C-alpha positions in Angstrom: 34.2 12.2 30.6 36.1 13.0 27.4 35.6 16.5 26.1 34.3 15.3 22.7 31.6 13.3 24.5 30.0 16.4 26.1 28.2 17.6 23.0 26.9 14.1 22.4 25.5 13.9 25.9 23.8 17.3 25.4 22.3 16.2 22.1 21.2 12.9 23.7 19.5 14.9 26.5 17.8 17.2 23.9 16.5 14.2 21.9 15.2 12.5 25.0 13.4 15.6 26.2 11.7 16.0 22.8 10.1 12.5 22.9 6.3 12.7 23.5 5.4 9.2 22.3 7.3 6.0 23.3 6.9 3.1 20.9 5.6 0.0 22.6 7.4 -2.4 20.3 10.7 -1.8 18.4 12.1 -4.3 16.0 15.8 -4.0 15.1 17.7 -5.4 12.2 21.2 -5.6 13.6 23.4 -5.2 10.5 27.1 -4.7 10.2 28.8 -7.0 12.6 30.9 -8.7 9.9 31.8 -5.4 8.1 32.8 -3.9 11.4 35.2 -6.7 12.0 36.5 -6.6 8.5 37.5 -2.9 8.7 39.4 -3.6 11.9 41.1 -6.6 10.4 39.4 -9.0 12.8 37.5 -12.3 12.2 33.7 -12.5 12.1 33.6 -13.9 15.6 35.0 -10.7 16.9 32.3 -8.7 15.1 29.5 -10.9 16.4 30.9 -10.7 20.0 31.0 -6.9 19.8 27.5 -6.8 18.4 26.3 -8.9 21.4 27.7 -6.3 23.8 25.9 -3.6 21.9 22.7 -5.6 22.2 23.0 -5.6 26.0 23.5 -1.8 26.1 20.5 -1.2 23.8 18.2 -3.2 26.0 19.1 -1.1 29.0 18.5 2.1 27.0 15.2 0.9 25.7 13.9 -0.1 29.2 15.1 3.3 30.6 13.1 5.1 27.9 10.0 3.1 28.6 9.9 0.7 25.6 8.0 -2.5 26.5 9.1 -4.9 23.8 12.2 -5.4 21.6 12.5 -7.9 18.8 16.0 -8.5 17.5 16.7 -10.0 14.0 19.5 -12.2 15.2 19.7 -15.0 12.6 17.6 -15.4 9.4 16.7 -18.5 7.5 19.0 -17.2 4.7 21.9 -17.1 7.2 22.1 -20.9 7.2 24.0 -20.6 3.9 27.0 -19.1 5.6 30.2 -21.0 6.1 30.3 -23.9 8.6 33.0 -22.0 10.5 30.8 -18.9 11.0 27.7 -21.0 11.8 29.7 -22.8 14.5 30.8 -19.5 15.9 27.3 -18.1 15.9 25.7 -21.1 17.4 28.3 -21.2 20.2 27.7 -17.5 20.9 23.9 -18.1 21.0 24.3 -21.1 23.3 26.5 -19.0 25.7 24.0 -16.1 25.8 20.9 -18.2 26.2 22.7 -20.4 28.7 23.4 -17.5 30.9 19.8 -16.3 31.2 18.8 -18.4 34.1 21.6 -17.0 36.3 21.5 -13.5 34.9 20.0 -11.3 37.7 19.1 -8.6 35.2 16.3 -10.8 33.7 14.9 -11.6 37.1 15.3 -8.2 38.8 13.7 -6.4 35.8 11.0 -8.9 35.0 12.3 -9.6 31.4 10.5 -12.3 29.5 12.6 -13.9 26.8 11.0 -15.4 23.7 12.4 -16.9 20.5 10.6 -16.2 17.2 11.4 -18.4 14.2 11.3 -21.9 12.7 12.4 -24.1 15.6 12.6 -27.1 13.4 15.7 -25.6 11.9 17.5 -24.8 15.2 20.2 -27.4 16.2 18.8 -29.6 19.1 21.4 -28.6 21.7 20.8 -24.9 21.1 17.1 -25.4 21.1 17.2 -27.1 24.5 19.2 -24.2 25.9 16.7 -21.7 24.4 13.7 -23.6 25.9 15.4 -23.6 29.3 16.0 -19.8 29.1 12.3 -19.2 28.1 11.1 -21.4 30.9 13.2 -19.4 33.4 11.5 -16.1 32.4 8.1 -17.2 31.2 6.2 -15.6 34.1 7.8 -12.1 33.7 5.8 -9.3 31.9 7.6 -6.0 32.6 9.7 -6.2 29.4 9.7 -8.5 26.5 12.9 -9.5 24.7 12.1 -11.4 21.5 14.9 -13.0 19.6 14.2 -13.7 15.9 16.3 -16.8 15.2 16.0 -19.1 12.2 13.5 -16.5 11.2 12.1 -15.5 7.8 9.0 -13.4 7.1 7.8 -15.5 4.2 8.5 -18.7 6.2 6.4 -17.3 9.0 3.4 -16.7 6.8 3.8 -20.1 5.1 3.8 -21.8 8.4 0.7 -19.8 9.5 -1.1 -20.9 6.3 -0.1 -24.5 6.9 -1.6 -24.3 10.4 -4.8 -22.9 9.0 -5.0 -25.6 6.4 -4.5 -28.3 9.0 -7.4 -26.8 11.1 -9.6 -26.8 7.9 -8.7 -30.5 7.2 -9.5 -31.4 10.8 -12.9 -29.6 10.6 -12.0 -27.0 13.2 -12.7 -24.1 10.8 -14.4 -23.6 7.4 -12.7 -21.7 4.5 -15.2 -18.9 4.7 -14.2 -18.3 8.4 -10.6 -17.5 7.6 -9.8 -13.9 8.4 -6.9 -11.6 8.8 -7.2 -11.8 12.5 -7.0 -15.6 12.3 -3.8 -15.4 10.2 -2.3 -13.0 12.8 -3.3 -15.3 15.6 -1.4 -18.2 13.9 1.6 -16.0 13.3 1.7 -15.0 17.0 0.5 -18.3 18.4 3.7 -19.0 20.4 5.0 -15.6 21.2 2.0 -13.2 21.2 4.0 -10.5 19.5 2.5 -7.0 19.4 2.2 -5.0 16.2 5.6 -3.3 15.5 5.7 0.5 16.0 9.2 1.1 14.8 11.8 -0.8 12.7 15.4 0.2 13.0 18.1 -1.0 10.7 21.8 -0.3 11.2 24.7 -0.7 8.7 23.6 1.9 6.1 21.3 -0.6 4.4 17.8 0.8 3.4 15.7 -2.4 3.3 13.7 -4.3 5.8 14.8 -7.8 4.7 11.5 -9.6 5.1 11.4 -8.9 8.8 8.0 -9.3 10.6 6.1 -8.4 7.4 2.7 -9.0 8.9 3.2 -7.1 12.2 5.4 -4.3 10.7 4.4 -3.6 7.1 0.8 -4.7 7.8 0.6 -2.1 10.5 2.5 0.6 8.6 5.3 0.9 11.2 7.7 3.7 11.2 11.2 2.8 9.7 14.5 4.3 10.6 17.7 3.5 8.7 21.0 4.6 10.1 24.6 4.4 9.1 26.5 2.9 12.1 27.4 -0.8 12.0 25.6 -2.5 14.9 28.7 -2.6 17.2 28.9 1.2 16.9 25.2 1.9 17.5 24.7 4.6 20.1 21.9 5.8 22.4 21.6 8.8 20.1 20.8 6.5 17.2 18.1 4.8 19.2 16.6 8.2 20.2 16.7 9.4 16.6 14.7 6.3 15.6 12.2 7.1 18.3 12.0 10.6 17.0 11.0 9.2 13.5 8.3 7.3 15.3 7.1 10.4 17.1 6.9 12.3 13.8 4.8 9.5 12.3 2.4 9.5 15.3 2.1 13.3 15.2 1.7 13.6 11.4 -0.7 10.7 10.9 -2.6 11.0 14.3 -1.7 7.4 15.1 -2.5 6.0 18.6 0.3 4.7 20.8 -0.3 1.0 20.7 -0.1 -1.1 23.8 2.1 -4.2 23.9 0.1 -7.4 23.7 0.7 -9.6 26.7 
């Protein structure tokens, strides 16, 4: 171990020992892949590839700490406006990662259930087929939930929920006076059964939540932690600092530790 890494390990140990409340559901806005690549003089594909490696490490850390569910903001509805070259790079990366799930023993040994959150009508058909195969391969697992927000937008999510409720009303399945907040949430979570978000983490030194899971995060007043490192440089210390923010919120506001919805 490098000498300079020793203080970091000690601090990491101190942070972990101080945690009294583990969030059940953490949502992460993984910002900074492109800026990281730019400062190194690399192309965007390099940044996204390094970000994917960070993602794998973070999932290991989260499971080790006792987190039950992680939702990653991987690709927003606004991201479709990026260049054709970058979109091709991203979709190729997504296809490789989803395509490896069925043979990845980490999913099966650790009981990881993979689910995609977003507007599937906007996902290219070959990628969607790969996603559905990965979901099918892990559908029966329930020890850890990995949710990938892809072709996702918070407003789009609420609009689609409203459209579903209106369809139910037109078909006579519900009356307008029966529409409740619980019904809207049920529509939003119909395919994935996401739990309320306990903690949002955003990397890349941006202090905004970018329309990410507004109903399940803002609606439940989740804790929010903004940190400076670009996503490829995100460390276990940064994750633990975010969980410390959640701990402070639970302690100061006497909030219960929410269980993950299964």
